[in-house]
C-alpha positions as CSV (number, residue, x, y, z in Angstrom):
1,M,5.9,-14.4,31.7
2,N,3.9,-14.0,28.4
3,Q,3.0,-10.4,27.6
4,D,-0.3,-9.1,26.6
5,P,0.2,-6.7,23.4
6,G,-1.7,-4.0,25.5
7,E,0.5,-4.1,28.5
8,Y,3.0,-1.8,27.0
9,A,2.9,1.0,24.4
10,S,5.9,0.0,22.3
11,V,7.7,-3.1,21.3
12,Q,10.5,-0.9,20.3
13,R,11.0,0.4,23.9
14,L,10.7,-3.1,25.2
15,L,13.6,-4.1,22.9
16,L,15.7,-1.2,24.1
17,T,15.2,-1.7,27.9
18,T,16.0,-5.5,27.5
19,M,18.7,-5.4,25.3
20,D,21.5,-6.0,27.9
21,E,19.6,-9.3,28.9
22,L,20.0,-10.7,25.4
23,S,22.6,-13.4,24.2
24,N,24.7,-12.4,21.4
25,G,22.5,-14.1,18.8
26,E,19.3,-12.7,20.3
27,R,20.9,-9.2,20.3
28,K,21.5,-9.5,16.5
29,V,17.8,-10.3,15.8
30,A,17.1,-7.0,18.1
31,R,19.4,-4.9,16.0
32,A,17.8,-6.2,12.6
33,L,14.6,-5.6,13.9
34,L,15.4,-2.1,15.0
35,A,17.1,-1.3,11.7
36,Q,13.9,-1.9,9.9
37,Y,11.2,-1.4,12.6
38,P,8.6,-2.6,12.7
39,A,8.5,-4.0,9.0
40,A,11.3,-6.8,9.7
41,G,9.2,-8.3,12.5
42,L,5.9,-8.5,10.3
43,T,7.6,-11.0,7.9
44,T,8.4,-14.5,8.9
45,V,10.7,-16.3,11.3
46,A,12.9,-17.3,8.4
47,D,13.1,-13.9,6.9
48,L,13.9,-12.2,10.3
49,A,16.5,-14.9,10.9
50,A,18.3,-14.5,7.5
51,S,18.2,-10.7,8.1
52,A,20.0,-11.0,11.4
53,G,22.4,-13.6,10.2
54,V,21.1,-16.1,12.9
55,S,19.2,-19.4,12.8
56,P,15.2,-19.4,13.0
57,P,15.5,-21.1,16.6
58,T,17.3,-18.0,17.7
59,V,14.5,-15.8,16.6
60,V,11.9,-18.1,18.4
61,R,14.1,-17.8,21.7
62,F,14.4,-14.0,21.2
63,V,10.8,-13.4,21.2
64,T,10.2,-15.8,24.0
65,R,12.9,-13.9,26.1
66,L,11.0,-10.7,25.4
67,G,7.9,-12.4,27.2
68,F,5.8,-13.4,24.2
69,G,4.2,-16.8,23.8
70,G,5.4,-17.3,20.3
71,F,6.2,-15.4,17.1
72,P,2.5,-14.8,16.2
73,A,1.9,-13.1,19.5
74,F,5.0,-11.0,18.9
75,Q,3.7,-10.2,15.5
76,R,0.2,-9.1,17.0
77,A,1.9,-6.7,19.5
78,L,3.8,-5.2,16.5
79,V,0.6,-4.6,14.8
80,H,-1.2,-3.5,17.9
81,E,1.5,-0.8,18.2
82,L,1.4,0.1,14.5
83,N,-2.4,0.3,14.4
84,G,-2.5,2.3,17.7
85,E,0.4,4.5,18.6
86,R,1.8,4.9,15.3
87,G,-1.5,4.7,13.1
88,S,-4.1,6.5,14.9
89,P,-5.1,10.0,13.8
90,L,-5.8,10.9,17.3
91,K,-2.2,10.1,18.3
92,Q,-0.8,12.1,15.5
93,Y,-3.2,15.1,16.1
94,A,-0.5,17.1,18.4
95,E,2.4,16.0,16.3
96,K,0.8,17.4,13.1
97,A,-0.8,20.4,14.6
98,S,2.6,22.3,14.9
99,R,3.1,23.7,11.6
100,S,5.8,25.8,10.0
101,G,3.3,28.7,9.3
102,Q,3.6,28.4,5.5
103,G,0.0,27.5,5.0
104,I,-2.0,24.4,4.5
105,L,-1.6,24.4,0.6
106,P,2.3,24.8,0.4
107,E,2.8,22.3,3.2
108,T,0.5,19.6,1.9
109,R,1.7,20.1,-1.7
110,Q,5.4,19.6,-0.4
111,A,4.2,16.6,1.6
112,F,2.7,14.9,-1.4
113,A,5.7,15.6,-3.5
114,D,8.0,14.2,-0.8
115,M,5.7,11.1,-0.6
116,L,5.6,10.5,-4.3
117,Q,9.2,10.9,-4.8
118,A,10.1,8.5,-1.9
119,T,7.6,6.0,-3.1
120,Y,8.8,5.8,-6.6
121,D,12.3,5.8,-5.7
122,E,11.5,2.7,-3.5
123,V,9.2,0.6,-5.5
124,P,10.9,-2.6,-6.7
125,E,10.5,-2.5,-10.3
126,S,10.8,-6.3,-10.5
127,E,7.7,-6.6,-8.3
128,F,5.8,-4.1,-10.3
129,A,6.5,-6.0,-13.6
130,A,5.5,-9.3,-12.0
131,L,2.2,-7.9,-10.9
132,V,1.5,-6.4,-14.4
133,K,2.4,-9.6,-16.1
134,M,-0.1,-11.8,-14.1
135,L,-2.9,-8.8,-14.5
136,C,-2.5,-9.3,-18.2
137,D,-2.6,-13.0,-18.4
138,P,-5.8,-13.9,-20.0
139,G,-5.5,-17.4,-18.4
140,R,-5.8,-15.9,-14.9
141,D,-8.9,-14.6,-13.1
142,V,-8.3,-11.4,-11.0
143,R,-9.8,-10.7,-7.6
144,V,-9.0,-7.2,-5.9
145,A,-10.0,-6.0,-2.3
146,G,-9.3,-3.4,0.1
147,G,-9.9,-2.2,3.6
148,R,-12.0,0.7,5.1
149,F,-10.4,3.3,3.0
150,S,-8.1,1.5,0.6
151,R,-11.2,-0.2,-0.9
152,L,-11.7,3.0,-2.9
153,V,-8.5,2.7,-4.4
154,A,-9.1,-1.1,-5.2
155,E,-12.3,-0.3,-6.8
156,Y,-10.7,2.4,-9.0
157,L,-8.1,-0.1,-10.1
158,V,-11.0,-2.6,-10.8
159,V,-13.0,-0.2,-13.0
160,H,-10.1,0.4,-15.1
161,L,-9.2,-3.1,-15.6
162,W,-12.9,-4.0,-16.5
163,L,-12.2,-1.7,-19.7
164,L,-9.0,-3.6,-20.5
165,R,-9.7,-7.3,-19.8
166,D,-12.5,-9.7,-18.6
167,G,-12.3,-12.1,-15.6
168,V,-11.8,-9.2,-13.0
169,Q,-13.9,-8.8,-9.9
170,L,-13.9,-6.5,-6.8
171,V,-14.3,-8.3,-3.5
172,G,-16.6,-6.5,-1.2
173,T,-16.5,-6.4,2.5
174,D,-19.6,-8.7,3.0
175,E,-18.6,-11.7,4.8
176,M,-20.5,-14.1,2.4
177,D,-19.0,-12.5,-0.6
178,R,-15.4,-13.1,0.8
179,R,-16.4,-16.7,1.6
180,R,-17.7,-17.2,-1.9
181,T,-14.5,-15.6,-3.3
182,I,-12.3,-17.9,-1.3
183,A,-14.4,-21.0,-2.4
184,D,-14.3,-20.0,-6.1
185,A,-10.5,-19.3,-6.0
186,G,-7.7,-21.6,-7.4
187,P,-4.0,-21.7,-8.8
188,G,-5.3,-19.6,-11.6
189,T,-6.5,-16.7,-9.4
190,V,-4.4,-13.7,-8.8
191,F,-5.7,-12.0,-5.7
192,L,-4.5,-8.4,-5.1
193,M,-5.0,-6.9,-1.5
194,Y,-4.9,-3.3,-0.5
195,D,-3.8,-3.1,3.0
196,Y,-2.5,-0.1,5.0
197,R,-2.0,0.8,8.6
198,R,-4.2,0.2,10.4
199,Y,-4.0,-3.4,9.1
200,S,-7.3,-5.5,9.3
201,Q,-7.5,-8.9,10.6
202,G,-10.5,-9.5,8.3
203,S,-8.1,-8.8,5.3
204,L,-5.3,-11.1,6.6
205,R,-8.1,-13.8,7.0
206,L,-9.1,-13.3,3.4
207,A,-5.6,-13.4,2.1
208,E,-4.9,-16.5,4.2
209,G,-8.0,-18.2,2.7
210,M,-7.1,-17.4,-0.9
211,A,-3.5,-18.4,-0.4
212,E,-4.9,-21.9,1.0
213,R,-6.9,-22.2,-2.1
214,G,-3.7,-21.8,-4.2
215,A,-4.3,-18.2,-5.5
216,T,-1.3,-16.0,-5.9
217,V,-1.5,-13.4,-3.4
218,C,-0.3,-9.9,-4.2
219,L,-0.1,-6.8,-1.9
220,M,-0.3,-3.1,-2.2
221,T,0.6,-1.7,1.3
222,D,2.7,0.9,3.1
223,N,6.4,1.1,3.9
224,W,5.9,-0.8,7.2
225,L,4.4,-3.8,5.4
226,S,1.1,-5.3,6.2
227,P,1.4,-8.8,7.8
228,I,-0.2,-10.1,4.6
229,A,3.4,-9.6,3.1
230,K,4.4,-13.0,4.6
231,L,2.0,-14.4,2.2
232,A,2.5,-12.4,-0.9
233,K,4.3,-13.3,-4.0
234,V,4.4,-9.5,-4.9
235,V,4.6,-6.5,-2.6
236,L,4.5,-3.0,-3.7
237,P,4.9,-0.8,-0.7
238,V,4.1,3.1,-0.7
239,R,4.6,5.9,1.7
240,V,1.3,7.1,3.6
241,E,2.4,9.5,6.1
242,S,0.9,13.1,5.3
243,A,0.9,16.5,6.6
244,S,-2.3,15.8,8.4
245,A,-3.1,13.6,11.3
246,F,-4.6,11.3,8.6
247,D,-2.5,8.8,6.5
248,S,-2.7,9.5,2.8
249,L,-3.5,7.3,-0.2
250,V,-2.3,9.7,-2.6
251,A,0.9,7.5,-3.6
252,A,-1.3,4.4,-3.5
253,M,-3.5,5.9,-6.2
254,A,-0.7,7.1,-8.0
255,L,1.0,3.7,-8.1
256,S,-2.4,2.2,-9.1
257,E,-2.5,4.6,-12.0
258,S,1.1,3.4,-13.0
259,V,-0.3,-0.2,-13.0
260,V,-3.2,0.9,-15.3
261,A,-0.8,2.4,-17.6
262,A,1.5,-0.5,-17.6
263,V,-1.4,-3.1,-18.1
264,S,-2.9,-0.8,-21.0
265,E,0.5,-0.7,-22.8
266,S,1.2,-4.6,-22.1
267,L,-2.2,-5.6,-23.4
268,G,-1.8,-3.6,-26.5
269,E,-4.3,-4.4,-29.1
270,A,-6.2,-6.9,-27.1
271,G,-6.9,-4.1,-24.6
272,K,-7.8,-1.7,-27.3
273,K,-10.4,-4.0,-28.8
274,R,-11.8,-4.7,-25.2
275,L,-12.2,-1.0,-24.8
276,E,-13.9,-0.6,-28.1
277,L,-16.5,-3.3,-27.2
278,V,-17.2,-1.5,-23.9
279,E,-17.5,2.0,-25.6
280,E,-19.8,0.5,-28.3
281,S,-22.0,-1.1,-25.6
282,L,-22.4,2.5,-24.2
283,A,-23.1,4.2,-27.4
284,P,-26.6,5.7,-27.9
285,E,-28.9,3.9,-30.1
C-alpha cells in the first residue's frame, strides 16, 4: 500500500519498525540511510545504492517495501519530515526552552562558535575551490538565488561580487523573473542556489529548470542537504542548528564571506580594477 507522507511523523521510525521485514539487501539500504539520515535519502537512487553496496533496483524495492510509490515519493516524505518535525521552530520551542542557566549571550556565543567550528571542519575544500574558480571565470555569467531567509545571504554575496566582476545577477522570488532567468540560461551560466531546511519546492523547480538549460548548478545548503544536491556540481553544506528555536544562517554568512575573500584573491588585479571603476563612479563631482 502506498503511503502518504503525512500519514506518519517520521520515516526514521518507519524504518526502525519494519527492519525485520526487509531482505538482506534492503536492510543494507536501511542501515546506510540511518547512518546519514536523512541526507543519504535526498541524493539519487544510484548514490544511495553505492553507499549501501547494493544495486539500484534493490533501492527501488526497498522504498516500495516501505509503502512508497517510488523513490520521488520517498524523498518527498523525507523532506516533509525535515521541514515539519525537524525544521519547524514550533517543534523546537520546547526543546530549546530548557537552557543551562548560563544566560542567552554565553549560550548563543558558544552555539555559534561550535557551529562555525563544525562547518569549517566539514567544508570540502575541493568543492569550495571549484565554486570559486567558476565565480572568477569571466566567460561565465553568474546567477544567485535564495529562499525566504537565505535570499538575504544570497543578496549579500551578489553585492560583493558586483564590486569584483560583471555578469552577476540576483534572481528574485517573482515567478516571471525566475522564468526569464531560466530562459536566458545556458552552458555558460553558473547558478548558485542557497537552500536550507525548510526546503522550497520553488527553489527546486528553479534549479531543475536551470539544469535543463545546461547551467552549472551549485548549492549552498545545510548538513542534511537540500534535494537540489542531486542536481548540483558543487555542494557546500553548513550547520544551521542554533541555541534558539530558529535555525541560524551565521555559518552560511561566514562561508559566503570566505567565498568573497577567495574570489577577491583569485581575481587579483582584475578585481581591483573593477573595484576602482565602481569607486570612481560613486565619487562626488
